[in-house]
C-alpha positions in Angstrom: 12.0 6.2 8.3 9.7 9.2 8.5 7.1 10.1 5.9 6.1 13.7 5.4 2.9 14.0 3.3 2.5 16.9 0.9 -0.4 19.4 0.7 -3.7 17.8 1.7 -2.4 14.3 2.4 -2.4 12.4 5.7 -0.3 9.4 6.8 -2.4 6.9 8.8 -1.3 3.7 10.6 -4.0 1.1 10.5 -5.6 0.1 13.8 -5.1 -3.5 14.9 -7.6 -5.9 13.5 -10.4 -6.8 15.8 -11.7 -10.3 15.3 -15.5 -10.9 15.5 -16.8 -14.4 16.3 -19.8 -15.6 14.4 -22.5 -17.7 16.0 -20.9 -20.7 14.2 -17.6 -20.1 15.9 -15.8 -18.6 12.9 -13.6 -15.5 13.4 -14.1 -12.8 10.9 -11.2 -10.2 10.6 -12.0 -6.5 10.4 -10.8 -6.3 6.8 -13.4 -8.8 5.6 -16.3 -6.6 6.8 -18.0 -4.0 4.7 -17.5 -1.1 7.1 -15.2 1.9 7.4 -11.6 1.2 8.4 -9.9 2.8 11.4 -6.4 4.2 11.9 -4.3 6.7 13.7 -3.0 9.9 12.1 0.9 10.0 12.2 1.7 12.9 9.9 -0.3 15.6 8.1 0.5 17.8 5.1 0.7 21.6 5.2 -2.8 22.1 3.8 -4.7 19.8 6.2 -7.2 21.7 8.3 -9.6 19.2 10.0 -7.4 16.4 11.5 -4.2 16.5 13.5 -1.5 14.0 14.5 -2.8 11.5 17.0 -6.5 11.6 15.9 -8.2 8.3 15.2 -10.0 8.5 11.9 -12.4 6.5 9.8 -12.0 6.0 6.1 -13.3 3.8 3.3 -11.8 0.3 2.7 -10.4 1.3 -0.7 -9.3 4.9 0.1 -5.8 6.2 -0.4 -2.6 4.4 -1.2 -1.2 1.6 1.0 2.6 1.5 1.6 4.7 -0.9 3.6 7.8 0.2 5.5 9.7 -2.1 7.8 6.8 -4.6 7.8 4.3 -2.0 9.0 1.5 -1.0 6.7 0.6 2.7 6.3 -2.0 4.6 4.3 -1.4 7.9 2.5 -4.9 9.4 2.1 -6.3 12.8 1.0 -8.0 14.7 3.9 -11.3 14.7 1.9 -11.4 10.9 1.9 -11.5 10.8 5.7 -15.1 10.0 6.8 -14.8 11.2 10.4 -12.8 11.5 13.6 -13.4 9.1 16.5 -13.8 11.1 19.7 -12.9 9.4 22.9 
């Protein structure tokens, strides 16, 4: 299934969770941390200007709308909610 976002919306696939180990040996998943989330842009709407398909972007934990298709979680987010683009 393919999702085509409208206007200034972007479809993002979440990056895989990176586990961090505390000094006590407990693993803390990325979603439990209070920091921006990361994902890859899969589709962009017709009015999106700053990001393009394939960009890795940062966004707030509670930004956009989460959807699940075929057991894969995606996020539909407004371009203005994207905090930045990760450059490689």
